[in-house]
gemmi code that builds the backbone of each chain (N, CA, C; Angstrom):
import gemmi

chains = {
    "A": [
        ("UNK", (19.710, 1.250, 30.929), (20.300, 1.642, 29.650), (19.513, 2.809, 29.061)),
        ("UNK", (20.249, 3.814, 28.622), (19.591, 4.983, 28.051), (19.541, 4.846, 26.532)),
        ("UNK", (18.325, 4.791, 25.989), (18.154, 4.661, 24.543), (17.569, 5.945, 23.994)),
        ("UNK", (18.222, 6.503, 22.974), (17.696, 7.706, 22.339), (16.800, 7.328, 21.170)),
        ("UNK", (15.722, 8.087, 20.984), (14.775, 7.819, 19.897), (14.699, 9.027, 18.967)),
        ("UNK", (15.744, 9.272, 18.166), (15.689, 10.426, 17.262), (14.533, 10.282, 16.261)),
        ("UNK", (13.997, 11.427, 15.848), (12.807, 11.435, 14.984), (13.062, 10.716, 13.656)),
        ("UNK", (14.309, 10.828, 13.143), (14.625, 10.174, 11.875), (14.512, 8.655, 12.006)),
        ("UNK", (14.938, 8.129, 13.162), (14.841, 6.686, 13.407), (13.373, 6.274, 13.544)),
        ("UNK", (12.599, 7.099, 14.273), (11.184, 6.793, 14.471), (10.436, 6.733, 13.136)),
        ("UNK", (10.695, 7.744, 12.269), (9.990, 7.799, 10.986), (10.368, 6.612, 10.105)),
        ("UNK", (11.633, 6.186, 10.219), (12.071, 5.010, 9.468), (11.334, 3.753, 9.940)),
        ("UNK", (11.209, 3.612, 11.270), (10.491, 2.458, 11.817), (9.015, 2.515, 11.431)),
        ("UNK", (8.434, 3.737, 11.524), (7.017, 3.901, 11.180), (6.785, 3.582, 9.702)),
        ("UNK", (7.773, 3.916, 8.840), (7.633, 3.602, 7.407), (7.474, 2.094, 7.214)),
        ("UNK", (8.268, 1.322, 7.954), (8.192, -0.136, 7.841), (6.887, -0.671, 8.433)),
        ("UNK", (6.504, -0.151, 9.616), (5.276, -0.645, 10.254), (4.049, -0.333, 9.394)),
        ("UNK", (3.949, 0.919, 8.896), (2.790, 1.276, 8.084), (2.785, 0.482, 6.774)),
        ("UNK", (3.948, 0.314, 6.155), (4.030, -0.422, 4.894), (3.652, -1.882, 5.065)),
        ("UNK", (4.283, -2.545, 6.018), (4.013, -3.968, 6.201), (2.625, -4.195, 6.812)),
        ("UNK", (2.162, -3.219, 7.614), (0.798, -3.311, 8.141), (-0.231, -3.259, 7.022)),
        ("UNK", (-0.075, -2.285, 6.113), (-0.988, -2.194, 4.969), (-0.870, -3.427, 4.080)),
        ("UNK", (0.365, -3.945, 3.936), (0.582, -5.108, 3.069), (-0.214, -6.310, 3.559)),
        ("UNK", (-0.390, -6.434, 4.861), (-1.136, -7.584, 5.396), (-2.611, -7.232, 5.607)),
        ("UNK", (-2.899, -6.280, 6.503), (-4.295, -5.926, 6.815), (-4.984, -5.284, 5.608)),
        ("UNK", (-4.321, -4.300, 4.999), (-4.909, -3.585, 3.872), (-5.194, -4.488, 2.693)),
        ("UNK", (-4.257, -5.377, 2.386), (-4.445, -6.288, 1.261), (-5.638, -7.204, 1.487)),
        ("UNK", (-5.715, -7.813, 2.681), (-6.826, -8.729, 2.957), (-8.166, -7.997, 2.876)),
        ("UNK", (-8.230, -6.768, 3.417), (-9.478, -6.006, 3.377), (-9.851, -5.595, 1.957)),
        ("UNK", (-8.851, -5.127, 1.184), (-9.108, -4.708, -0.197), (-9.628, -5.888, -1.026)),
        ("UNK", (-8.995, -7.044, -0.859), (-9.394, -8.227, -1.624), (-10.776, -8.714, -1.180)),
        ("UNK", (-11.021, -8.673, 0.117), (-12.331, -9.052, 0.664), (-13.418, -8.150, 0.084)),
        ("UNK", (-13.161, -6.827, 0.103), (-14.118, -5.833, -0.410), (-14.388, -6.066, -1.910)),
        ("UNK", (-13.324, -6.270, -2.702), (-13.485, -6.498, -4.140), (-14.240, -7.794, -4.407)),
        ("UNK", (-13.896, -8.854, -3.687), (-14.546, -10.145, -3.886), (-16.022, -10.073, -3.492)),
        ("UNK", (-16.322, -9.340, -2.409), (-17.710, -9.188, -1.974), (-18.511, -8.401, -3.007)),
        ("UNK", (-17.884, -7.361, -3.568), (-18.549, -6.546, -4.584), (-18.812, -7.370, -5.844)),
        ("UNK", (-17.888, -8.257, -6.192), (-18.047, -9.105, -7.376), (-19.048, -10.221, -7.120)),
        ("UNK", (-19.179, -10.661, -5.854), (-20.045, -11.804, -5.543), (-21.520, -11.434, -5.563)),
        ("UNK", (-21.852, -10.166, -5.325), (-23.244, -9.759, -5.390), (-23.712, -9.000, -4.164)),
        ("UNK", (-24.976, -8.486, -4.222), (-25.496, -7.618, -3.160), (-25.458, -8.258, -1.771)),
        ("UNK", (-25.828, -9.541, -1.654), (-25.892, -10.174, -0.334), (-24.521, -10.185, 0.329)),
        ("UNK", (-23.500, -10.579, -0.438), (-22.138, -10.600, 0.087), (-21.659, -9.206, 0.475)),
        ("UNK", (-21.930, -8.242, -0.419), (-21.461, -6.874, -0.179), (-22.116, -6.288, 1.055)),
        ("UNK", (-23.431, -6.603, 1.234), (-24.128, -6.075, 2.405), (-23.612, -6.733, 3.690)),
        ("UNK", (-23.145, -7.967, 3.602), (-22.512, -8.603, 4.754), (-21.242, -7.881, 5.162)),
        ("UNK", (-20.440, -7.515, 4.165), (-19.202, -6.741, 4.412), (-19.553, -5.393, 5.038)),
        ("UNK", (-20.563, -4.736, 4.469), (-20.996, -3.432, 4.996), (-21.501, -3.532, 6.424)),
        ("UNK", (-22.258, -4.611, 6.686), (-22.805, -4.788, 8.038), (-21.669, -4.881, 9.052)),
        ("UNK", (-20.650, -5.692, 8.724), (-19.541, -5.901, 9.666), (-18.772, -4.612, 9.951)),
        ("UNK", (-18.539, -3.811, 8.893), (-17.665, -2.643, 9.069), (-18.409, -1.326, 9.270)),
        ("UNK", (-19.693, -1.256, 8.886), (-20.398, 0.030, 8.990), (-21.593, -0.007, 9.928)),
        ("UNK", (-22.169, -1.197, 10.187), (-23.390, -1.270, 10.998), (-23.106, -1.810, 12.395)),
        ("UNK", (-22.375, -2.906, 12.486), (-22.126, -3.573, 13.760), (-21.474, -2.620, 14.763)),
        ("UNK", (-22.103, -2.504, 15.945), (-21.586, -1.631, 17.014), (-21.305, -0.213, 16.500)),
        ("UNK", (-22.262, 0.351, 15.749), (-22.143, 1.703, 15.190), (-20.935, 1.842, 14.262)),
        ("UNK", (-20.482, 0.743, 13.677), (-19.385, 0.812, 12.719), (-18.014, 1.010, 13.332)),
        ("UNK", (-17.838, 0.550, 14.568), (-16.558, 0.776, 15.262), (-15.389, 0.135, 14.498)),
        ("UNK", (-15.632, -1.049, 13.925), (-14.561, -1.723, 13.158), (-14.137, -0.877, 11.959)),
        ("UNK", (-15.135, -0.341, 11.257), (-14.847, 0.476, 10.080), (-14.035, 1.712, 10.434)),
        ("UNK", (-14.402, 2.366, 11.549), (-13.672, 3.574, 11.952), (-12.242, 3.247, 12.371)),
        ("UNK", (-12.075, 2.212, 13.210), (-10.737, 1.872, 13.715), (-9.825, 1.463, 12.557)),
        ("UNK", (-10.304, 0.514, 11.737), (-9.494, 0.036, 10.617), (-9.329, 1.137, 9.570)),
        ("UNK", (-10.407, 1.889, 9.334), (-10.369, 2.942, 8.317), (-9.394, 4.056, 8.667)),
        ("UNK", (-9.468, 4.552, 9.901), (-8.543, 5.616, 10.314), (-7.111, 5.075, 10.324)),
        ("UNK", (-6.936, 3.848, 10.817), (-5.602, 3.236, 10.839), (-5.010, 3.106, 9.442)),
        ("UNK", (-5.828, 2.635, 8.491), (-5.317, 2.431, 7.134), (-5.086, 3.747, 6.403)),
        ("UNK", (-5.980, 4.746, 6.594), (-5.763, 6.015, 5.898), (-4.536, 6.733, 6.466)),
        ("UNK", (-4.371, 6.718, 7.799), (-3.159, 7.337, 8.356), (-1.911, 6.608, 7.845)),
        ("UNK", (-1.968, 5.269, 7.838), (-0.822, 4.492, 7.345), (-0.492, 4.859, 5.904)),
        ("UNK", (-1.539, 4.987, 5.073), (-1.322, 5.318, 3.661), (-0.671, 6.699, 3.527)),
        ("UNK", (-1.248, 7.711, 4.189), (-0.710, 9.076, 4.066), (0.706, 9.156, 4.631)),
        ("UNK", (0.947, 8.475, 5.757), (2.276, 8.513, 6.360), (3.299, 7.797, 5.464)),
        ("UNK", (2.901, 6.649, 4.891), (3.818, 5.885, 4.030), (4.120, 6.675, 2.746)),
        ("UNK", (3.105, 7.395, 2.223), (3.307, 8.231, 1.037), (4.286, 9.369, 1.370)),
        ("UNK", (4.037, 10.089, 2.489), (4.890, 11.218, 2.867), (6.325, 10.749, 3.115)),
        ("UNK", (6.440, 9.647, 3.853), (7.756, 9.109, 4.158), (8.439, 8.579, 2.890)),
        ("UNK", (7.624, 8.048, 1.977), (8.166, 7.555, 0.703), (8.711, 8.690, -0.140)),
        ("UNK", (7.997, 9.838, -0.139), (8.497, 11.012, -0.878), (9.812, 11.479, -0.253)),
        ("UNK", (9.895, 11.424, 1.084), (11.144, 11.767, 1.776), (12.275, 10.847, 1.299)),
        ("UNK", (11.968, 9.571, 1.095), (12.988, 8.650, 0.607), (13.413, 8.976, -0.824)),
        ("UNK", (12.436, 9.419, -1.656), (12.775, 9.831, -3.025), (13.758, 10.995, -2.994)),
        ("UNK", (13.510, 11.963, -2.092), (14.405, 13.127, -1.963), (15.809, 12.644, -1.570)),
        ("UNK", (15.872, 11.716, -0.610), (17.176, 11.230, -0.151), (17.847, 10.341, -1.211)),
        ("UNK", (17.017, 9.603, -2.001), (17.573, 8.812, -3.116), (18.278, 9.721, -4.114)),
        ("UNK", (17.731, 10.946, -4.252), (18.320, 11.909, -5.195), (19.587, 12.543, -4.617)),
        ("UNK", (19.922, 12.182, -3.373), (21.154, 12.683, -2.765), (20.960, 13.979, -2.012)),
        ("UNK", (19.694, 14.394, -1.833), (19.417, 15.666, -1.151), (18.917, 15.411, 0.268)),
        ("UNK", (18.927, 16.483, 1.077), (18.302, 16.439, 2.395), (19.061, 15.673, 3.449)),
        ("UNK", (20.388, 15.606, 3.325), (21.162, 14.878, 4.330), (21.715, 15.772, 5.435)),
        ("UNK", (21.527, 17.091, 5.321), (21.919, 17.989, 6.422), (21.063, 17.659, 7.626)),
        ("UNK", (21.699, 17.549, 8.806), (20.997, 17.030, 9.972), (19.712, 17.788, 10.279)),
        ("UNK", (19.819, 19.136, 10.239), (18.672, 19.954, 10.618), (17.516, 19.753, 9.627)),
        ("UNK", (17.846, 19.836, 8.335), (16.824, 19.676, 7.310), (16.236, 18.284, 7.306)),
        ("UNK", (17.089, 17.296, 7.557), (16.631, 15.909, 7.563), (15.637, 15.669, 8.697)),
        ("UNK", (15.934, 16.226, 9.860), (15.005, 16.103, 11.000), (13.689, 16.809, 10.693)),
        ("UNK", (13.799, 18.004, 10.082), (12.588, 18.775, 9.757), (11.707, 17.992, 8.783)),
        ("UNK", (12.348, 17.352, 7.774), (11.592, 16.550, 6.807), (10.883, 15.396, 7.501)),
        ("UNK", (11.564, 14.759, 8.464), (10.963, 13.632, 9.185), (9.723, 14.093, 9.955)),
        ("UNK", (9.845, 15.256, 10.626), (8.683, 15.805, 11.347), (7.556, 16.134, 10.380)),
        ("UNK", (7.923, 16.688, 9.207), (6.905, 17.103, 8.237), (6.071, 15.917, 7.743)),
        ("UNK", (6.688, 14.732, 7.649), (5.901, 13.582, 7.193), (4.787, 13.271, 8.196)),
        ("UNK", (5.107, 13.368, 9.499), (4.100, 13.075, 10.527), (3.022, 14.152, 10.588)),
        ("UNK", (3.446, 15.416, 10.487), (2.476, 16.516, 10.524), (1.573, 16.442, 9.284)),
        ("UNK", (2.194, 16.205, 8.120), (1.427, 16.125, 6.876), (0.430, 14.983, 6.873)),
        ("UNK", (0.865, 13.795, 7.329), (-0.027, 12.640, 7.269), (-1.147, 12.751, 8.293)),
        ("UNK", (-0.865, 13.344, 9.471), (-1.924, 13.543, 10.461), (-2.957, 14.529, 9.934)),
        ("UNK", (-2.479, 15.627, 9.329), (-3.386, 16.618, 8.755), (-4.231, 16.001, 7.651)),
        ("UNK", (-3.602, 15.225, 6.764), (-4.328, 14.603, 5.653), (-5.393, 13.643, 6.175)),
        ("UNK", (-5.062, 12.892, 7.226), (-6.027, 11.940, 7.787), (-7.236, 12.679, 8.359)),
        ("UNK", (-6.987, 13.761, 9.110), (-8.082, 14.538, 9.703), (-8.948, 15.155, 8.603)),
        ("UNK", (-8.303, 15.743, 7.583), (-9.054, 16.365, 6.493), (-9.883, 15.323, 5.742)),
        ("UNK", (-9.289, 14.138, 5.498), (-9.993, 13.077, 4.766), (-11.268, 12.674, 5.501)),
        ("UNK", (-11.160, 12.448, 6.804), (-12.337, 11.982, 7.571), (-13.317, 13.111, 7.809)),
        ("UNK", (-12.834, 14.355, 7.926), (-13.745, 15.490, 8.066), (-14.581, 15.630, 6.797)),
        ("UNK", (-13.936, 15.466, 5.630), (-14.654, 15.541, 4.354), (-15.659, 14.399, 4.246)),
        ("UNK", (-15.236, 13.195, 4.619), (-16.075, 11.999, 4.490), (-17.305, 12.090, 5.383)),
        ("UNK", (-17.118, 12.597, 6.612), (-18.204, 12.561, 7.599), (-19.035, 13.837, 7.616)),
        ("UNK", (-18.437, 14.959, 7.258), (-19.189, 16.194, 7.403), (-19.169, 17.093, 6.189)),
        ("UNK", (-18.131, 16.982, 5.366), (-17.931, 17.954, 4.307), (-18.702, 17.683, 3.031)),
        ("UNK", (-19.212, 16.425, 2.899), (-19.848, 16.080, 1.625), (-21.277, 16.595, 1.519)),
    ],
    "B": [
        ("UNK", (38.455, 0.045, -4.610), (37.070, -0.278, -4.958), (36.992, -1.030, -6.289)),
        ("UNK", (37.912, -1.950, -6.514), (37.864, -2.661, -7.794), (37.856, -4.152, -7.554)),
        ("UNK", (36.914, -4.614, -6.741), (36.861, -6.031, -6.395), (36.288, -6.868, -7.529)),
        ("UNK", (36.570, -8.165, -7.503), (35.969, -9.100, -8.453), (36.629, -9.087, -9.807)),
        ("UNK", (36.099, -9.917, -10.688), (36.657, -10.023, -12.029), (36.116, -8.909, -12.921)),
        ("UNK", (36.743, -8.733, -14.088), (36.251, -7.711, -15.016), (34.848, -8.055, -15.508)),
        ("UNK", (34.618, -9.353, -15.772), (33.291, -9.773, -16.240), (32.231, -9.477, -15.170)),
        ("UNK", (32.611, -9.748, -13.905), (31.686, -9.472, -12.800), (31.320, -8.004, -12.727)),
        ("UNK", (32.325, -7.143, -12.954), (32.055, -5.697, -12.897), (31.155, -5.268, -14.047)),
        ("UNK", (31.346, -5.882, -15.217), (30.513, -5.540, -16.372), (29.066, -5.958, -16.113)),
        ("UNK", (28.907, -7.150, -15.545), (27.536, -7.617, -15.259), (26.874, -6.752, -14.197)),
        ("UNK", (27.664, -6.267, -13.252), (27.152, -5.343, -12.247), (26.107, -5.929, -11.315)),
        ("UNK", (26.197, -7.228, -11.036), (25.182, -7.870, -10.196), (25.607, -8.002, -8.738)),
        ("UNK", (26.872, -7.732, -8.426), (27.328, -7.795, -7.038), (27.372, -9.203, -6.486)),
        ("UNK", (27.709, -9.300, -5.185), (27.929, -10.619, -4.600), (26.622, -11.391, -4.405)),
        ("UNK", (25.492, -10.692, -4.297), (24.213, -11.380, -4.121), (23.623, -11.821, -5.459)),
        ("UNK", (24.308, -11.474, -6.579), (23.875, -11.830, -7.948), (22.521, -11.229, -8.304)),
        ("UNK", (22.125, -10.168, -7.595), (20.801, -9.576, -7.807), (20.884, -8.180, -8.418)),
        ("UNK", (22.074, -7.559, -8.334), (22.187, -6.194, -8.817), (21.304, -5.260, -8.025)),
        ("UNK", (20.826, -4.197, -8.683), (20.000, -3.201, -7.993), (18.528, -3.367, -8.361)),
        ("UNK", (18.157, -4.538, -8.899), (16.797, -4.683, -9.431), (15.720, -4.588, -8.352)),
        ("UNK", (15.984, -5.186, -7.194), (15.004, -5.116, -6.107), (14.767, -3.655, -5.713)),
        ("UNK", (15.861, -2.942, -5.495), (15.801, -1.530, -5.107), (15.071, -0.715, -6.183)),
        ("UNK", (15.452, -0.936, -7.453), (14.882, -0.150, -8.546), (13.397, -0.440, -8.730)),
        ("UNK", (13.012, -1.718, -8.701), (11.599, -2.075, -8.875), (10.749, -1.506, -7.747)),
        ("UNK", (11.324, -1.428, -6.530), (10.579, -0.851, -5.424), (10.318, 0.633, -5.692)),
        ("UNK", (11.277, 1.343, -6.282), (11.088, 2.768, -6.602), (10.102, 2.959, -7.749)),
        ("UNK", (10.191, 2.136, -8.790), (9.278, 2.272, -9.929), (7.841, 2.034, -9.480)),
        ("UNK", (7.616, 0.956, -8.696), (6.261, 0.680, -8.233), (5.809, 1.736, -7.224)),
        ("UNK", (6.754, 2.309, -6.455), (6.382, 3.377, -5.517), (5.811, 4.571, -6.272)),
        ("UNK", (6.439, 4.920, -7.402), (5.941, 6.039, -8.208), (4.552, 5.710, -8.754)),
        ("UNK", (4.361, 4.483, -9.220), (3.043, 4.051, -9.695), (2.016, 4.099, -8.578)),
        ("UNK", (2.399, 3.602, -7.412), (1.486, 3.593, -6.267), (1.057, 4.999, -5.874)),
        ("UNK", (2.003, 5.942, -5.930), (1.717, 7.327, -5.527), (0.537, 7.868, -6.336)),
        ("UNK", (0.605, 7.695, -7.665), (-0.463, 8.188, -8.534), (-1.749, 7.374, -8.327)),
        ("UNK", (-1.627, 6.041, -8.364), (-2.816, 5.185, -8.337), (-3.541, 5.225, -6.987)),
        ("UNK", (-2.785, 5.241, -5.890), (-3.440, 5.243, -4.578), (-4.089, 6.595, -4.277)),
        ("UNK", (-3.469, 7.713, -4.729), (-4.110, 9.019, -4.545), (-5.400, 9.081, -5.363)),
        ("UNK", (-5.362, 8.553, -6.600), (-6.584, 8.478, -7.407), (-7.641, 7.651, -6.680)),
        ("UNK", (-7.250, 6.517, -6.155), (-8.183, 5.598, -5.509), (-8.830, 6.237, -4.275)),
        ("UNK", (-8.023, 6.798, -3.396), (-8.538, 7.317, -2.124), (-9.425, 8.539, -2.374)),
        ("UNK", (-9.042, 9.387, -3.365), (-9.871, 10.557, -3.675), (-11.170, 10.137, -4.355)),
        ("UNK", (-11.106, 9.119, -5.237), (-12.326, 8.633, -5.901), (-13.285, 8.041, -4.883)),
        ("UNK", (-12.758, 7.261, -3.944), (-13.594, 6.670, -2.895), (-14.260, 7.776, -2.075)),
        ("UNK", (-13.479, 8.805, -1.724), (-14.020, 9.894, -0.910), (-15.131, 10.630, -1.648)),
        ("UNK", (-14.990, 10.743, -2.972), (-15.952, 11.524, -3.740), (-17.190, 10.739, -4.169)),
        ("UNK", (-17.241, 9.431, -3.915), (-18.446, 8.648, -4.253), (-19.647, 9.215, -3.498)),
        ("UNK", (-20.797, 9.321, -4.185), (-21.971, 9.903, -3.523), (-22.540, 9.001, -2.426)),
        ("UNK", (-22.377, 7.671, -2.563), (-22.891, 6.732, -1.559), (-22.053, 5.458, -1.626)),
        ("UNK", (-22.235, 4.566, -0.644), (-21.396, 3.365, -0.596), (-22.235, 2.086, -0.625)),
        ("UNK", (-23.479, 2.194, -1.140), (-24.313, 0.997, -1.280), (-23.840, 0.172, -2.468)),
        ("UNK", (-24.336, -1.065, -2.562), (-23.888, -1.998, -3.591), (-24.044, -1.423, -5.000)),
        ("UNK", (-25.243, -0.902, -5.302), (-25.531, -0.444, -6.671), (-24.573, 0.674, -7.093)),
        ("UNK", (-24.345, 1.640, -6.205), (-23.470, 2.772, -6.537), (-22.026, 2.318, -6.759)),
        ("UNK", (-21.509, 1.532, -5.815), (-20.103, 1.128, -5.892), (-19.886, 0.175, -7.070)),
        ("UNK", (-20.866, -0.734, -7.312), (-20.735, -1.694, -8.408), (-20.734, -0.971, -9.755)),
        ("UNK", (-21.657, -0.008, -9.913), (-21.731, 0.744, -11.172), (-20.451, 1.551, -11.390)),
        ("UNK", (-19.893, 2.095, -10.302), (-18.650, 2.867, -10.386), (-17.505, 1.967, -10.863)),
        ("UNK", (-17.358, 0.794, -10.217), (-16.266, -0.128, -10.532), (-16.401, -0.726, -11.935)),
        ("UNK", (-17.635, -0.794, -12.464), (-17.865, -1.420, -13.768), (-17.361, -0.546, -14.913)),
        ("UNK", (-17.175, 0.754, -14.668), (-16.688, 1.661, -15.704), (-15.234, 1.339, -16.056)),
        ("UNK", (-14.915, 1.433, -17.359), (-13.539, 1.170, -17.801), (-12.565, 2.157, -17.161)),
        ("UNK", (-13.043, 3.389, -16.895), (-12.194, 4.424, -16.312), (-11.823, 4.111, -14.873)),
        ("UNK", (-12.534, 3.149, -14.281), (-12.224, 2.734, -12.919), (-11.581, 1.344, -12.919)),
        ("UNK", (-12.167, 0.416, -13.692), (-11.676, -0.964, -13.684), (-10.219, -1.059, -14.147)),
        ("UNK", (-9.857, -0.271, -15.158), (-8.489, -0.361, -15.696), (-7.452, 0.187, -14.698)),
        ("UNK", (-7.627, 1.442, -14.200), (-6.676, 1.880, -13.165), (-6.694, 0.990, -11.923)),
        ("UNK", (-7.847, 0.409, -11.611), (-7.930, -0.465, -10.437), (-7.065, -1.716, -10.651)),
        ("UNK", (-7.121, -2.291, -11.860), (-6.297, -3.467, -12.160), (-4.809, -3.093, -12.137)),
        ("UNK", (-4.484, -1.894, -12.673), (-3.094, -1.429, -12.644), (-2.633, -1.230, -11.204)),
        ("UNK", (-3.548, -0.701, -10.361), (-3.236, -0.489, -8.949), (-2.884, -1.816, -8.274)),
        ("UNK", (-3.663, -2.854, -8.584), (-3.392, -4.160, -7.974), (-1.977, -4.626, -8.346)),
        ("UNK", (-1.613, -4.503, -9.631), (-0.289, -4.956, -10.070), (0.820, -4.161, -9.373)),
        ("UNK", (0.701, -2.828, -9.405), (1.766, -1.975, -8.856), (1.874, -2.113, -7.333)),
        ("UNK", (0.732, -2.034, -6.646), (0.745, -2.081, -5.183), (1.183, -3.464, -4.694)),
        ("UNK", (0.680, -4.523, -5.339), (0.994, -5.868, -4.852), (2.458, -6.215, -5.112)),
        ("UNK", (2.983, -5.766, -6.252), (4.408, -5.958, -6.554), (5.244, -5.248, -5.493)),
        ("UNK", (4.848, -3.987, -5.177), (5.567, -3.176, -4.196), (5.546, -3.831, -2.809)),
        ("UNK", (4.365, -4.314, -2.383), (4.309, -4.881, -1.024), (5.020, -6.225, -0.968)),
        ("UNK", (5.062, -6.955, -2.092), (5.816, -8.203, -2.083), (7.307, -7.931, -1.847)),
        ("UNK", (7.822, -6.860, -2.484), (9.228, -6.485, -2.280), (9.468, -6.031, -0.847)),
        ("UNK", (8.513, -5.268, -0.287), (8.666, -4.767, 1.080), (8.614, -5.879, 2.107)),
        ("UNK", (7.651, -6.794, 1.957), (7.556, -7.910, 2.897), (8.770, -8.826, 2.780)),
        ("UNK", (9.335, -8.924, 1.568), (10.546, -9.728, 1.386), (11.686, -9.191, 2.260)),
        ("UNK", (11.827, -7.858, 2.298), (12.887, -7.254, 3.120), (12.635, -7.525, 4.596)),
        ("UNK", (11.347, -7.431, 5.005), (10.998, -7.723, 6.400), (11.402, -9.152, 6.764)),
        ("UNK", (11.066, -10.096, 5.882), (11.383, -11.510, 6.132), (12.896, -11.712, 6.183)),
        ("UNK", (13.611, -11.085, 5.240), (15.065, -11.250, 5.206), (15.745, -10.668, 6.446)),
        ("UNK", (15.102, -9.644, 7.058), (15.678, -9.037, 8.259), (15.435, -9.879, 9.512)),
        ("UNK", (14.264, -10.511, 9.598), (13.888, -11.146, 10.868), (13.817, -12.668, 10.824)),
        ("UNK", (13.761, -13.278, 9.651), (13.693, -14.742, 9.566), (15.020, -15.276, 9.036)),
        ("UNK", (15.454, -16.410, 9.580), (16.738, -16.963, 9.160), (16.597, -18.447, 8.845)),
        ("UNK", (17.573, -18.971, 8.106), (17.642, -20.413, 7.801), (16.362, -20.918, 7.121)),
        ("UNK", (15.840, -22.064, 7.616), (14.676, -22.677, 6.954), (13.456, -21.769, 7.017)),
        ("UNK", (13.284, -21.071, 8.158), (12.108, -20.203, 8.324), (12.054, -19.136, 7.237)),
        ("UNK", (13.236, -18.644, 6.830), (13.270, -17.627, 5.789), (12.776, -18.191, 4.455)),
        ("UNK", (13.239, -19.383, 4.119), (12.851, -19.974, 2.834), (11.358, -20.261, 2.799)),
        ("UNK", (10.838, -20.824, 3.907), (9.405, -21.117, 3.973), (8.591, -19.821, 3.903)),
        ("UNK", (9.029, -18.790, 4.658), (8.306, -17.514, 4.662), (8.289, -16.882, 3.281)),
        ("UNK", (9.424, -16.923, 2.575), (9.484, -16.312, 1.248), (8.588, -17.056, 0.267)),
        ("UNK", (8.518, -18.399, 0.412), (7.605, -19.177, -0.439), (6.156, -18.793, -0.154)),
        ("UNK", (5.811, -18.714, 1.161), (4.452, -18.341, 1.548), (4.111, -16.935, 1.044)),
        ("UNK", (5.102, -16.033, 1.081), (4.885, -14.667, 0.598), (4.489, -14.676, -0.873)),
        ("UNK", (5.189, -15.489, -1.682), (4.846, -15.572, -3.103), (3.437, -16.132, -3.303)),
        ("UNK", (3.082, -17.153, -2.541), (1.728, -17.716, -2.656), (0.687, -16.679, -2.253)),
        ("UNK", (0.951, -15.971, -1.123), (0.017, -14.959, -0.621), (-0.195, -13.868, -1.666)),
        ("UNK", (0.907, -13.356, -2.221), (0.814, -12.260, -3.188), (0.044, -12.687, -4.431)),
        ("UNK", (0.410, -13.853, -4.984), (-0.234, -14.288, -6.232), (-1.698, -14.636, -6.010)),
        ("UNK", (-2.014, -15.284, -4.870), (-3.400, -15.674, -4.604), (-4.280, -14.429, -4.430)),
        ("UNK", (-3.834, -13.460, -3.608), (-4.642, -12.263, -3.391), (-4.754, -11.436, -4.680)),
        ("UNK", (-3.673, -11.352, -5.453), (-3.713, -10.591, -6.703), (-4.697, -11.243, -7.680)),
        ("UNK", (-4.703, -12.570, -7.742), (-5.602, -13.273, -8.666), (-7.055, -13.013, -8.280)),
        ("UNK", (-7.370, -13.105, -6.992), (-8.753, -12.858, -6.544), (-9.156, -11.419, -6.863)),
        ("UNK", (-8.256, -10.471, -6.586), (-8.566, -9.057, -6.799), (-8.820, -8.771, -8.278)),
        ("UNK", (-7.918, -9.242, -9.159), (-8.055, -8.930, -10.585), (-9.272, -9.652, -11.171)),
        ("UNK", (-9.506, -10.918, -10.757), (-10.700, -11.628, -11.227), (-11.958, -10.858, -10.828)),
        ("UNK", (-12.001, -10.373, -9.584), (-13.182, -9.653, -9.093), (-13.419, -8.379, -9.903)),
        ("UNK", (-12.346, -7.623, -10.156), (-12.477, -6.376, -10.922), (-13.001, -6.672, -12.322)),
        ("UNK", (-12.423, -7.702, -12.978), (-12.844, -8.031, -14.344), (-14.282, -8.533, -14.365)),
        ("UNK", (-14.654, -9.345, -13.367), (-16.028, -9.860, -13.305), (-17.018, -8.698, -13.215)),
        ("UNK", (-16.704, -7.721, -12.358), (-17.582, -6.558, -12.210), (-17.632, -5.768, -13.520)),
        ("UNK", (-16.461, -5.563, -14.134), (-16.388, -4.753, -15.348), (-17.133, -5.413, -16.505)),
        ("UNK", (-17.015, -6.747, -16.627), (-17.612, -7.435, -17.775), (-19.080, -7.772, -17.572)),
        ("UNK", (-19.573, -7.683, -16.322), (-20.981, -7.995, -16.087), (-21.777, -6.743, -15.752)),
        ("UNK", (-21.081, -5.594, -15.679), (-21.738, -4.344, -15.304), (-22.672, -3.854, -16.396)),
        ("UNK", (-23.699, -3.112, -15.996), (-24.631, -2.562, -16.973), (-23.930, -1.460, -17.755)),
        ("UNK", (-24.055, -1.486, -19.098), (-23.377, -0.459, -19.899), (-23.948, 0.927, -19.616)),
        ("UNK", (-23.071, 1.895, -19.639), (-23.468, 3.265, -19.276), (-24.432, 3.838, -20.317)),
    ],
}
model = gemmi.Model(1)
for chain_id, residues in chains.items():
    chain = gemmi.Chain(chain_id)
    for i, (resn, *xyz) in enumerate(residues, 1):
        res = gemmi.Residue()
        res.name, res.seqid = resn, gemmi.SeqId(i, " ")
        for name, pos in zip(("N", "CA", "C"), xyz):
            atom = gemmi.Atom()
            atom.name, atom.element = name, gemmi.Element(name[0])
            atom.pos, atom.b_iso = gemmi.Position(*pos), 0.0
            res.add_atom(atom)
        chain.add_residue(res)
    model.add_chain(chain)
structure = gemmi.Structure()
structure.add_model(model)
structure.setup_entities()
């Protein structure tokens, strides 16, 4: 069976995956981080050890890059939905271009964010 | 395109009796999230360090604790609506009802922990 994967369909699926992914993984991490910060230095340092120290911080990088890309992609794709909610951008060519732009924009934002965090400060 | 009774059309709630509230609330919270999450991610990036003392002092400020609490409300409301759609698409019958109940418990429990933590930090933080 031949299945076509148009970019508009892919971006729609990615919007759901990034949104629901952040809703589960992102929420648990955000709440864990806030609770650790409220609980005191020992708790917070335990959180830091797991995500920044253990195995050179591999967990922090994997989860961090995943969550920041998800956030930027969901924001870009969400703005695309606002444009379409307003009744604009339904021409096939423009609609495809907008879908590509969300991926290019979110990838660029993710790279810039981590470049600033690791080297630019 | 004139289905239903006149009263039904005036109420404008449609056959699911929900109207457009789910759709509209998702857009309103999306707009809130756009501002609050960009503020959050840029503020995190601009922190000079990520040790306990620095992050705790940052979060204790009213200028951070208040938008942070607003972020929890807007983002958690938004993700509850999004996860609801996911459940409605893939879960059916009893599994759907149980999943939707669990979703409400998950959202309220995590939101309560998050807001309590923010307030605890804000109210116990050293004054500037």
